BAFI-3210 file (N, C-alpha, C; in Angstrom, 3 decimals, decimal comma, padded with zeros to 6 digits):
// residues 269
n [1|2|3|4|5|6|7|8|9|10|11|12|13|14|15|16|17|18|19|20|21|22|23|24|25|26|27|28|29|30|31|32|33|34|35|36|37|38|39|40|41|42|43|44|45|46|47|48|49|50|51|52|53|54|55|56|57|58|59|60|61|62|63|64|65|66|67|68|69|70|71|72|73|74|75|76|77|78|79|80|81|82|83|84|85|86|87|88|89|90|91|92|93|94|95|96|97|98|99|100|101|102|103|104|105|106|107|108|109|110|111|112|113|114|115|116|117|118|119|120|121|122|123|124|125|126|127|128|129|130|131|132|133|134|135|136|137|138|139|140|141|142|143|144|145|146|147|148|149|150|151|152|153|154|155|156|157|158|159|160|161|162|163|164|165|166|167|168|169|170|171|172|173|174|175|176|177|178|179|180|181|182|183|184|185|186|187|188|189|190|191|192|193|194|195|196|197|198|199|200|201|202|203|204|205|206|207|208|209|210|211|212|213|214|215|216|217|218|219|220|221|222|223|224|225|226|227|228|229|230|231|232|233|234|235|236|237|238|239|240|241|242|243|244|245|246|247|248|249|250|251|252|253|254|255|256|257|258|259|260|261|262|263|264|265|266|267|268|269]
n.u [005,918|007,685|010,991|011,430|009,041|007,107|006,021|002,727|001,071|002,748|003,899|002,138|000,261|-002,445|-002,268|-000,741|-002,537|-004,428|-002,819|-002,023|-004,335|-004,625|-004,853|-004,026|-006,404|-008,223|-006,889|-005,326|-006,650|-006,981|-004,512|-003,997|-004,773|-002,602|-000,461|001,738|003,234|006,758|007,399|009,374|009,209|008,866|008,004|007,019|007,206|006,428|005,589|004,247|004,127|002,043|000,584|002,692|003,527|001,295|001,387|003,865|003,355|001,765|003,476|005,490|007,710|009,075|011,377|011,079|011,283|011,091|010,626|011,005|010,856|011,271|013,405|012,822|010,293|010,689|011,495|009,140|007,899|009,623|009,198|006,521|006,675|008,344|006,710|004,904|006,341|007,862|010,644|012,350|011,906|013,262|014,258|014,660|015,827|014,732|014,298|011,677|012,206|014,814|015,825|017,826|018,508|019,173|018,600|015,618|015,244|013,066|010,023|007,519|006,529|005,258|003,139|001,385|-000,760|001,271|002,146|000,632|001,945|004,446|006,908|007,319|005,506|005,407|008,107|008,688|007,200|008,561|011,020|010,212|009,449|011,945|013,261|011,844|011,441|011,409|008,200|007,266|005,402|004,175|002,466|000,054|-001,841|-003,991|-005,672|-008,322|-008,915|-010,734|-012,822|-013,931|-016,798|-019,618|-022,238|-024,362|-024,312|-022,301|-021,914|-018,796|-017,349|-017,557|-015,647|-013,269|-012,158|-011,225|-009,351|-007,522|-006,565|-005,298|-003,213|-001,836|-000,945|000,691|002,683|003,905|002,640|000,013|-003,161|-005,436|-004,844|-005,768|-007,428|-005,559|-003,712|-003,698|-003,074|-000,554|000,855|000,845|002,362|004,738|005,675|004,529|003,011|001,122|-001,437|-003,576|-006,267|-008,204|-010,679|-011,549|-013,248|-013,066|-015,415|-017,090|-019,404|-020,686|-021,469|-019,079|-017,075|-017,594|-017,051|-014,329|-013,127|-013,937|-012,871|-010,080|-009,556|-010,391|-008,492|-006,181|-006,572|-006,043|-003,686|-001,574|001,226|000,082|-001,722|000,115|001,384|-000,805|-001,342|001,179|001,633|-000,215|-002,751|-004,875|-006,271|-005,595|-008,024|-009,759|-009,053|-009,781|-012,544|-013,118|-012,295|-014,160|-016,389|-015,874|-016,162|-018,833|-020,100|-019,403|-020,967|-023,494|-026,235|-026,885|-024,651|-022,282|-019,466|-017,293|-014,229|-012,750|-010,562|-008,048|-006,485|-003,724|-002,358|000,562|002,348|005,714|007,910]
n.v [-011,584|-011,200|-009,670|-008,485|-007,721|-010,045|-010,276|-010,786|-011,758|-012,520|-013,123|-014,508|-015,528|-014,782|-012,652|-010,770|-010,395|-008,806|-006,570|-005,574|-004,518|-002,079|001,419|004,915|006,279|004,537|003,946|006,017|008,434|010,464|011,659|012,720|015,488|016,829|016,469|017,441|018,267|017,812|017,431|015,606|012,207|009,565|006,224|003,982|000,552|-000,597|-002,873|-004,650|-002,374|-000,919|001,177|002,880|003,588|005,025|007,225|008,261|009,154|011,309|013,167|013,545|015,652|015,065|013,406|009,976|007,573|004,198|001,809|-001,443|-004,062|-006,603|-007,817|-009,412|-008,719|-006,318|-006,516|-007,001|-004,553|-002,813|-003,680|-002,940|-000,114|000,374|-000,561|001,458|003,521|004,840|005,107|006,481|006,028|005,117|002,136|000,326|-001,947|-001,729|-001,021|000,368|001,287|002,085|003,978|004,489|007,218|010,720|013,255|015,093|014,511|014,215|015,530|014,412|011,615|008,443|005,812|002,893|000,638|-000,336|000,306|-001,291|-003,675|-003,511|-003,714|-001,444|001,037|003,767|004,456|003,982|006,018|008,216|007,883|008,158|010,820|011,974|011,795|013,537|016,755|019,897|021,137|019,474|016,461|013,647|010,751|008,324|005,340|002,898|-000,220|-001,272|-003,980|-004,868|-003,199|-003,897|-004,823|-006,829|-008,315|-010,959|-012,603|-015,404|-018,728|-019,696|-017,679|-015,712|-016,459|-015,680|-012,898|-012,712|-014,765|-013,896|-011,545|-012,538|-013,994|-011,998|-010,343|-012,113|-012,245|-009,872|-007,499|-004,921|-005,330|-003,721|-001,125|001,183|002,847|003,740|005,421|008,260|008,605|007,339|009,055|011,451|010,632|010,199|012,716|014,609|017,688|018,885|017,308|015,842|013,977|011,352|009,227|006,411|004,077|000,791|-000,782|-003,723|-004,936|-005,295|-007,873|-008,622|-007,507|-008,803|-011,469|-011,314|-010,334|-012,225|-014,522|-014,069|-013,906|-016,410|-018,022|-016,962|-017,687|-020,391|-020,827|-018,967|-017,239|-016,338|-018,414|-020,443|-019,349|-019,330|-022,054|-023,125|-021,616|-022,566|-021,484|-022,232|-025,090|-026,970|-027,881|-026,055|-023,760|-024,491|-024,633|-021,929|-020,798|-021,954|-020,684|-018,024|-018,272|-019,064|-016,819|-014,962|-015,816|-015,001|-012,998|-010,721|-009,953|-007,960|-005,974|-004,062|-002,301|-000,484|002,287|004,047|007,256|009,485|012,708|014,234|017,026|017,725|018,917]
n.w [008,418|005,360|004,991|002,577|000,244|-001,630|-004,940|-005,154|-007,248|-009,374|-012,773|-014,418|-017,327|-017,047|-015,329|-016,762|-018,801|-017,573|-016,879|-019,376|-020,319|-019,143|-019,418|-019,914|-019,720|-018,372|-016,051|-015,066|-015,050|-013,188|-013,110|-015,621|-016,201|-015,163|-016,790|-019,435|-022,624|-022,699|-020,013|-017,642|-016,716|-014,393|-014,315|-012,014|-011,373|-013,892|-015,293|-018,125|-019,703|-021,075|-019,886|-019,268|-021,868|-022,770|-021,015|-021,710|-024,303|-023,695|-022,505|-024,314|-026,141|-023,778|-021,542|-020,576|-018,050|-017,152|-014,633|-013,133|-010,733|-011,692|-013,967|-016,218|-017,177|-018,353|-020,999|-022,406|-021,942|-023,277|-025,900|-026,214|-026,080|-028,293|-030,356|-030,555|-031,507|-029,613|-028,991|-027,341|-024,662|-021,593|-019,979|-016,932|-014,392|-011,071|-007,577|-005,784|-003,257|-003,286|-005,421|-008,230|-008,952|-009,305|-006,781|-007,179|-009,921|-011,672|-013,101|-012,703|-010,838|-010,966|-009,821|-010,253|-008,784|-007,125|-004,463|-002,800|-002,793|-001,613|001,075|002,629|002,262|002,961|003,108|000,422|-000,823|000,219|-001,066|-003,715|-003,561|-003,098|-005,600|-007,098|-008,444|-006,641|-006,167|-008,087|-008,974|-007,219|-007,875|-007,086|-007,355|-006,099|-005,738|-003,516|-001,784|000,169|-000,258|-002,649|-004,518|-005,472|-007,452|-008,485|-005,222|-005,119|-004,224|-002,945|-004,301|-002,407|-000,598|-001,654|-001,344|001,358|001,421|-000,553|000,651|002,950|001,790|000,351|002,427|003,792|001,955|002,300|001,625|001,489|000,937|001,166|000,267|-001,016|000,628|002,382|001,207|001,432|004,167|004,226|002,495|003,944|006,167|004,887|004,551|002,868|002,507|000,921|-000,434|-002,740|-002,524|-004,079|-005,672|-007,720|-009,908|-011,346|-013,368|-014,073|-016,028|-018,459|-020,909|-022,240|-020,614|-018,179|-018,831|-019,453|-017,039|-015,083|-016,207|-016,238|-013,509|-012,638|-013,916|-012,742|-010,118|-010,017|-011,459|-011,171|-009,531|-007,194|-006,605|-006,021|-003,745|-002,044|-001,592|-000,797|001,449|003,197|003,218|001,652|-000,058|-003,083|-003,992|-002,800|-004,244|-006,848|-006,492|-005,976|-008,388|-010,134|-009,122|-009,839|-012,636|-012,805|-011,770|-013,767|-015,874|-015,333|-016,305|-014,941|-013,616|-011,861|-011,067|-009,061|-008,651|-006,285|-006,197|-004,452|-004,745|-004,944|-005,380|-004,932|-003,985|-004,346|-001,840]
ca.u [006,001|009,048|011,617|011,240|007,766|007,065|004,881|001,745|000,483|003,693|003,650|001,361|-000,459|-003,688|-001,895|-000,368|-003,790|-004,992|-001,926|-002,000|-005,608|-004,596|-004,532|-004,050|-007,795|-008,927|-006,076|-004,595|-007,404|-006,762|-003,216|-003,869|-004,777|-001,318|000,582|001,845|004,454|008,026|007,685|010,097|008,343|009,322|006,913|007,518|006,418|005,808|005,019|004,429|004,382|000,982|000,301|003,882|003,508|000,259|001,878|004,964|002,771|001,206|004,515|006,462|009,009|009,725|011,986|010,354|012,009|010,188|011,371|010,276|011,752|011,486|014,045|012,252|009,105|011,078|011,568|007,789|007,643|010,387|008,500|005,307|007,059|008,850|005,599|004,201|007,281|008,347|011,964|013,110|011,622|014,343|013,788|015,705|015,393|014,936|013,427|011,143|012,777|016,185|015,869|019,173|018,392|019,560|017,543|014,939|015,523|011,868|008,886|006,397|006,835|003,956|003,114|000,039|-000,876|002,596|002,330|-000,024|002,794|005,784|006,930|007,389|004,932|005,783|009,479|008,637|006,741|009,663|012,008|009,617|009,543|013,347|013,689|010,944|011,880|010,556|007,038|006,818|004,245|004,196|001,094|-000,092|-003,202|-004,007|-006,960|-008,639|-009,599|-011,884|-013,899|-014,508|-018,153|-020,178|-023,578|-024,973|-023,449|-022,140|-021,177|-017,406|-016,726|-017,494|-014,430|-012,083|-011,442|-010,501|-008,180|-006,522|-005,961|-004,367|-002,033|-001,100|-000,250|001,775|003,741|004,519|001,932|-001,209|-004,141|-006,401|-003,979|-006,441|-007,906|-004,420|-002,764|-003,607|-002,335|000,845|001,460|001,085|003,469|005,948|006,134|003,887|002,068|000,062|-001,896|-004,933|-006,762|-009,397|-011,006|-012,224|-013,556|-013,271|-016,697|-017,197|-020,822|-021,158|-021,138|-017,673|-016,253|-017,783|-016,336|-012,893|-012,721|-014,114|-011,957|-008,690|-009,431|-010,482|-007,187|-005,208|-006,819|-005,493|-002,447|-000,576|002,026|-000,873|-002,202|001,206|001,548|-001,953|-001,196|002,433|001,529|-001,231|-003,959|-005,943|-005,880|-005,873|-009,472|-010,357|-008,814|-010,632|-013,912|-013,233|-012,208|-015,471|-017,320|-015,627|-016,757|-020,290|-020,505|-019,254|-022,009|-024,774|-026,556|-027,014|-023,424|-021,730|-018,319|-016,533|-012,956|-012,494|-009,159|-007,624|-005,519|-003,151|-001,415|001,329|003,318|007,005|008,342]
ca.v [-010,891|-011,183|-008,357|-007,953|-008,228|-010,889|-009,874|-011,839|-012,317|-013,010|-012,655|-015,492|-014,937|-014,152|-011,377|-009,865|-010,080|-007,667|-005,419|-005,009|-003,827|-000,774|002,579|006,170|006,671|003,708|003,699|007,207|009,627|011,501|012,264|013,286|016,957|017,359|016,174|018,285|017,953|018,320|017,017|014,358|011,328|008,239|005,291|002,953|-000,672|-000,411|-004,094|-004,806|-001,097|-000,233|002,447|003,705|004,117|006,059|008,420|008,802|009,902|012,559|014,138|013,685|014,973|014,944|012,094|009,056|006,409|003,219|000,812|-002,543|-004,940|-007,842|-007,519|-010,171|-008,066|-005,097|-006,755|-006,779|-003,115|-002,206|-004,003|-002,117|001,255|000,394|-000,758|002,736|004,535|005,576|004,544|007,268|005,660|004,349|001,109|-000,179|-002,693|-000,902|-001,194|001,676|001,716|002,554|004,356|004,920|008,477|011,870|014,040|016,048|014,187|014,112|016,420|013,573|010,225|007,785|004,388|002,341|-000,697|-000,698|000,447|-002,401|-004,859|-003,286|-003,861|-000,143|002,014|005,126|004,622|004,073|007,367|009,142|007,745|008,795|012,262|012,394|011,931|014,497|018,140|020,716|021,589|018,408|015,680|012,207|010,276|006,889|004,805|001,500|-000,833|-001,582|-005,250|-004,994|-002,345|-004,438|-005,337|-007,456|-008,914|-011,502|-013,427|-016,756|-019,570|-019,889|-016,392|-014,962|-016,841|-015,191|-011,708|-012,980|-015,559|-013,064|-010,607|-013,295|-014,336|-010,774|-009,879|-013,056|-011,923|-008,615|-006,337|-004,448|-005,323|-002,628|000,050|002,369|003,706|004,167|006,248|009,602|008,481|007,056|010,257|012,373|010,105|010,333|014,091|015,511|018,607|019,166|016,050|015,870|012,594|011,113|007,814|006,056|002,649|-000,018|-001,472|-004,810|-005,285|-005,717|-009,290|-008,779|-007,212|-009,866|-012,671|-011,050|-010,202|-013,497|-015,494|-013,880|-014,230|-017,860|-018,550|-016,520|-018,390|-021,751|-020,995|-017,921|-017,273|-016,200|-019,760|-021,163|-018,799|-019,735|-023,459|-023,335|-020,946|-023,201|-020,660|-022,904|-026,296|-026,872|-028,060|-024,756|-022,831|-024,906|-024,229|-020,484|-020,528|-022,300|-019,640|-016,881|-018,529|-019,067|-015,415|-014,300|-016,251|-014,409|-011,807|-009,560|-009,832|-006,594|-005,984|-002,818|-002,230|000,875|002,688|005,303|007,992|010,702|013,558|014,852|018,022|017,579|020,179]
ca.w [007,131|004,857|004,974|001,234|-000,234|-002,819|-005,762|-004,911|-008,468|-010,357|-014,143|-015,165|-018,468|-016,600|-014,719|-017,847|-019,509|-016,864|-016,951|-020,732|-020,532|-018,494|-020,241|-019,165|-019,491|-017,377|-014,865|-014,605|-015,438|-012,180|-013,355|-016,967|-016,258|-014,690|-017,762|-020,625|-023,370|-022,199|-018,643|-017,427|-015,934|-013,972|-014,055|-011,103|-011,480|-015,214|-015,853|-019,565|-020,330|-021,821|-019,217|-019,481|-023,233|-022,820|-020,322|-022,514|-025,415|-023,170|-022,139|-025,395|-026,236|-022,477|-021,311|-019,703|-017,547|-016,554|-013,875|-012,527|-009,978|-012,435|-015,251|-017,327|-017,726|-019,047|-022,443|-022,928|-021,896|-024,380|-027,151|-026,273|-026,421|-029,662|-031,288|-030,677|-031,954|-028,453|-028,769|-026,377|-023,278|-020,985|-019,052|-016,035|-013,207|-009,884|-006,415|-005,421|-001,984|-003,497|-006,832|-008,607|-009,669|-008,502|-006,150|-008,050|-011,323|-012,505|-012,841|-012,262|-010,514|-010,977|-009,469|-010,328|-008,180|-006,635|-003,023|-002,107|-002,839|-001,069|002,537|003,294|001,336|003,354|002,624|-001,037|-001,163|000,509|-002,123|-004,894|-003,325|-003,231|-006,996|-007,736|-008,235|-005,785|-006,920|-008,972|-008,544|-006,991|-008,064|-006,829|-007,402|-005,680|-005,434|-002,122|-001,949|001,075|-000,752|-003,880|-004,300|-006,671|-007,415|-007,278|-004,395|-005,663|-003,273|-003,335|-004,585|-001,157|000,118|-002,351|-000,847|002,599|001,076|-001,240|001,597|003,785|000,989|000,042|003,640|004,058|000,998|002,699|001,109|002,133|-000,144|001,321|000,173|-001,533|001,717|003,190|000,459|002,016|005,418|003,901|001,923|005,052|006,955|004,081|004,627|001,913|003,132|-000,048|-001,021|-003,278|-002,603|-004,888|-005,839|-008,965|-009,934|-012,535|-013,288|-015,045|-016,015|-019,778|-021,131|-022,593|-019,438|-017,187|-019,276|-019,350|-015,640|-014,384|-016,780|-015,811|-012,092|-012,522|-014,295|-011,756|-008,863|-010,056|-012,212|-010,999|-008,307|-006,088|-006,276|-005,357|-002,401|-001,238|-001,206|-000,065|002,736|004,016|003,272|000,900|-000,785|-004,515|-004,153|-002,473|-005,350|-007,976|-006,173|-006,166|-009,822|-010,688|-008,700|-010,715|-013,953|-012,640|-011,644|-015,061|-016,805|-014,958|-017,093|-014,064|-012,832|-011,771|-010,158|-009,057|-007,942|-005,812|-006,111|-003,880|-005,554|-004,367|-006,116|-003,853|-004,446|-003,674|-001,231]
c.u [007,446|009,616|011,447|009,976|007,949|005,845|003,866|001,304|001,495|003,325|003,048|000,588|-001,735|-003,431|-001,550|-001,574|-004,454|-004,129|-001,949|-003,290|-005,557|-004,144|-004,499|-005,475|-008,460|-008,146|-005,311|-005,325|-007,177|-005,472|-003,161|-003,930|-003,448|-000,215|000,547|003,147|005,687|008,365|008,518|009,310|009,043|008,102|007,471|006,622|005,685|005,178|005,239|004,372|003,263|000,654|001,480|003,842|002,458|000,748|003,004|004,432|002,218|002,277|005,570|006,514|009,770|010,266|011,188|011,265|011,006|011,015|010,438|011,299|012,131|012,113|013,374|011,074|009,468|011,189|010,202|007,467|008,393|009,697|007,246|005,646|007,539|007,728|004,802|005,124|007,827|009,726|012,773|012,849|012,750|013,759|014,949|015,069|015,702|013,925|012,967|011,706|014,180|016,361|017,234|019,108|018,747|018,348|016,934|015,077|014,295|010,830|007,713|006,920|005,505|004,099|001,673|000,043|000,488|002,647|001,653|000,879|004,137|005,769|006,894|006,829|005,278|007,214|009,537|008,196|007,823|010,725|011,484|009,676|010,965|013,740|012,776|011,419|010,927|009,424|006,521|005,765|004,595|002,749|001,043|-001,562|-003,137|-005,424|-007,100|-009,514|-010,821|-013,071|-014,488|-015,889|-018,716|-021,576|-023,676|-023,937|-023,447|-021,372|-019,759|-016,697|-016,624|-016,241|-013,191|-011,435|-010,659|-009,242|-007,119|-005,820|-004,987|-003,071|-001,188|-000,333|000,888|002,955|004,380|003,821|000,742|-002,285|-005,207|-005,670|-004,733|-006,850|-006,760|-003,503|-002,613|-002,793|-000,853|001,539|001,761|002,293|004,788|006,436|005,549|002,875|000,882|-000,298|-003,325|-005,416|-007,997|-009,635|-011,673|-012,427|-013,375|-014,608|-016,783|-018,627|-021,375|-020,818|-019,656|-016,770|-016,379|-016,987|-014,834|-012,428|-012,839|-013,136|-010,542|-008,519|-009,589|-009,125|-006,126|-005,342|-006,222|-004,100|-001,326|000,277|001,138|-001,387|-001,126|001,410|000,408|-001,792|000,052|002,390|000,483|-002,520|-005,151|-005,382|-006,145|-007,363|-010,207|-010,225|-009,646|-012,076|-014,101|-013,143|-013,537|-016,502|-017,128|-016,308|-018,281|-020,811|-020,469|-020,313|-023,377|-025,026|-026,670|-025,750|-022,813|-020,612|-017,638|-015,282|-012,729|-010,988|-009,032|-006,553|-004,973|-002,257|-000,728|002,349|004,603|007,448|009,634]
c.v [-010,892|-009,778|-007,688|-008,573|-009,054|-010,467|-011,007|-012,529|-013,015|-012,512|-013,758|-014,793|-014,224|-012,801|-010,360|-009,494|-008,858|-006,420|-004,764|-004,277|-002,382|000,318|003,817|006,551|005,840|003,518|004,915|008,488|010,778|012,283|013,060|014,815|017,593|017,229|017,139|017,943|018,596|017,933|015,737|013,506|010,020|007,396|004,120|001,724|-000,738|-001,681|-004,169|-003,510|-000,403|001,125|003,397|004,367|005,215|007,350|009,074|009,626|011,244|013,602|014,310|015,145|014,890|013,540|011,271|007,898|005,490|002,154|-000,261|-003,410|-006,187|-007,551|-008,207|-009,452|-006,830|-005,298|-006,555|-005,292|-002,406|-002,455|-003,152|-000,694|001,341|000,257|000,521|003,870|005,391|005,056|005,279|006,931|004,766|003,368|000,605|-000,980|-001,854|-001,266|000,186|002,176|002,291|002,859|004,956|006,159|009,616|012,526|014,988|015,772|014,274|015,165|015,651|012,170|009,526|006,319|003,910|000,908|-001,210|-000,731|-000,667|-003,626|-004,683|-003,360|-002,543|000,929|003,457|005,416|004,742|005,461|008,398|009,081|008,341|010,315|012,757|012,648|012,860|015,911|018,868|021,315|020,573|017,543|014,216|011,726|008,772|006,517|003,319|001,039|-001,053|-002,831|-005,387|-004,178|-002,834|-005,002|-005,869|-007,984|-009,845|-012,260|-014,841|-017,587|-019,849|-018,580|-015,536|-015,301|-016,137|-013,972|-011,952|-013,789|-014,684|-012,142|-011,315|-013,573|-013,092|-010,276|-010,818|-012,810|-010,567|-007,370|-005,952|-004,315|-004,241|-001,291|001,311|003,348|004,302|005,167|007,641|009,570|008,239|008,303|011,282|011,914|010,237|011,772|015,042|016,391|018,895|017,880|016,227|014,426|012,509|009,615|007,614|004,553|002,075|-000,723|-002,483|-005,326|-005,648|-007,192|-009,513|-008,556|-008,284|-011,104|-012,496|-011,056|-011,536|-014,546|-015,315|-014,200|-015,737|-018,488|-018,184|-017,330|-019,788|-021,837|-020,029|-018,151|-017,103|-017,567|-020,557|-020,669|-019,249|-021,154|-023,663|-022,698|-021,538|-022,414|-021,326|-024,179|-026,089|-027,063|-026,763|-023,798|-023,206|-024,494|-022,721|-020,103|-020,848|-021,235|-018,377|-017,088|-018,511|-017,646|-014,720|-014,675|-015,662|-013,132|-010,550|-009,314|-008,434|-006,613|-004,624|-002,964|-000,774|001,111|003,988|005,927|009,158|011,383|014,433|015,814|017,882|018,908|020,707]
c.w [006,639|004,851|003,624|000,655|-001,498|-003,629|-005,764|-006,191|-009,363|-011,749|-015,010|-016,287|-018,030|-015,942|-015,803|-018,702|-018,884|-017,039|-018,326|-021,080|-020,042|-019,456|-019,355|-018,811|-018,406|-016,083|-014,347|-014,973|-014,461|-012,419|-014,655|-017,004|-015,842|-015,744|-018,931|-021,349|-022,734|-020,780|-018,633|-016,446|-015,625|-013,665|-013,259|-011,168|-012,801|-015,772|-017,352|-020,360|-021,080|-021,201|-019,369|-020,849|-023,380|-022,171|-021,107|-023,686|-024,947|-022,879|-023,231|-025,862|-024,907|-022,262|-020,307|-019,335|-016,872|-015,865|-013,345|-011,791|-010,764|-013,790|-016,431|-017,968|-018,537|-020,554|-023,093|-022,962|-023,029|-025,715|-027,313|-026,688|-027,870|-030,675|-031,494|-031,126|-030,836|-028,062|-027,722|-024,931|-022,759|-019,975|-018,206|-014,915|-011,975|-008,815|-005,977|-004,097|-002,128|-004,983|-007,161|-009,495|-008,722|-007,844|-007,183|-009,531|-012,235|-012,112|-012,241|-011,982|-010,251|-010,596|-009,461|-009,815|-007,712|-005,114|-002,241|-001,998|-002,140|000,456|003,282|002,364|001,688|002,893|001,115|-001,480|-000,866|-000,589|-003,431|-004,768|-003,548|-004,671|-007,790|-007,441|-007,304|-006,620|-007,909|-008,304|-008,357|-007,029|-007,858|-006,830|-007,043|-005,418|-003,937|-002,133|-001,049|000,596|-002,081|-003,573|-005,605|-006,375|-008,607|-006,446|-004,964|-004,640|-003,786|-003,594|-003,327|-000,350|-000,420|-001,708|000,430|002,325|000,422|-000,253|002,536|003,026|000,726|001,261|004,019|003,124|001,286|002,222|001,954|001,060|-000,029|001,281|-000,206|-000,446|002,539|002,490|001,050|003,305|005,158|003,357|003,007|005,871|006,211|004,006|003,611|002,646|002,220|-000,783|-001,504|-003,436|-003,498|-004,961|-007,191|-008,979|-011,327|-012,325|-014,427|-015,023|-017,384|-019,978|-021,421|-021,375|-018,368|-017,566|-019,110|-017,897|-014,897|-014,912|-016,298|-014,334|-011,839|-012,845|-013,259|-010,457|-008,853|-010,680|-011,929|-009,759|-007,069|-005,648|-005,550|-003,926|-001,489|-000,724|-000,345|001,323|003,656|004,139|002,583|000,299|-002,268|-004,789|-003,828|-003,655|-006,568|-007,733|-006,383|-007,641|-010,512|-010,331|-009,535|-012,073|-013,876|-012,517|-013,007|-016,070|-016,485|-015,746|-016,245|-013,245|-012,973|-010,736|-010,227|-008,203|-007,569|-005,731|-005,338|-004,761|-004,748|-005,374|-005,086|-004,438|-003,650|-003,085|-001,830]
res [x|x|x|x|x|x|x|x|x|x|x|x|x|x|x|x|x|x|x|x|x|x|x|x|x|x|x|x|x|x|x|x|x|x|x|x|x|x|x|x|x|x|x|x|x|x|x|x|x|x|x|x|x|x|x|x|x|x|x|x|x|x|x|x|x|x|x|x|x|x|x|x|x|x|x|x|x|x|x|x|x|x|x|x|x|x|x|x|x|x|x|x|x|x|x|x|x|x|x|x|x|x|x|x|x|x|x|x|x|x|x|x|x|x|x|x|x|x|x|x|x|x|x|x|x|x|x|x|x|x|x|x|x|x|x|x|x|x|x|x|x|x|x|x|x|x|x|x|x|x|x|x|x|x|x|x|x|x|x|x|x|x|x|x|x|x|x|x|x|x|x|x|x|x|x|x|x|x|x|x|x|x|x|x|x|x|x|x|x|x|x|x|x|x|x|x|x|x|x|x|x|x|x|x|x|x|x|x|x|x|x|x|x|x|x|x|x|x|x|x|x|x|x|x|x|x|x|x|x|x|x|x|x|x|x|x|x|x|x|x|x|x|x|x|x|x|x|x|x|x|x|x|x|x|x|x|x|x|x|x|x|x|x|x|x|x|x|x|x]
***
């Protein structure tokens, strides 16, 4: 495993297609009851910023800071915030393992689909705790790849989860993070943790086409595809077969797919 995790997906268009779909309602519903105007919030791993902007609108006029390891993606996040009139959101490049903020700087620290990609999720949670005020909230939500389920079974698609998990772990992450969040939070020193779970479900014709299409494209064109081939986990022919299976699944009228997410809301001591 590398000392520093590599973001498995990269920022291919198919990846950003998925990230830009995320909203507070479909990706942070567990957190929304905790938010109110005036709170200060740090969004870790903001990506293109759609979720950040939603959260910023919930806590306005409270200050919001959004960080990501990839400086290039921050320009897209700034554009998203500006397009919604949220010019007060601050953006910066940062690593969750070493946040350049003072102790207790924020009321809420949030990370969505981040801990599955980092080499030390417990250390990341400790660092998130450090920059949260006493009594404030650290919130994290991550998918669990082994718990994803779908119907019907399509030859080729059954190969995909095992391959993805091998590649993600070779890149330094833990793809089955959702089930581990509570354990990681306890190990990070949080005594008060409220765990929960929620799902994304893709079953309408529009949702099936969108989900299968982005994963078909991601399987052959993204950084994940490069890591799979360069790491000796799959051949380009294997990836084309899996991409075809994604498209075949998406064309089925009875197709159904769910993504299970683990969630934790941790009170900072």
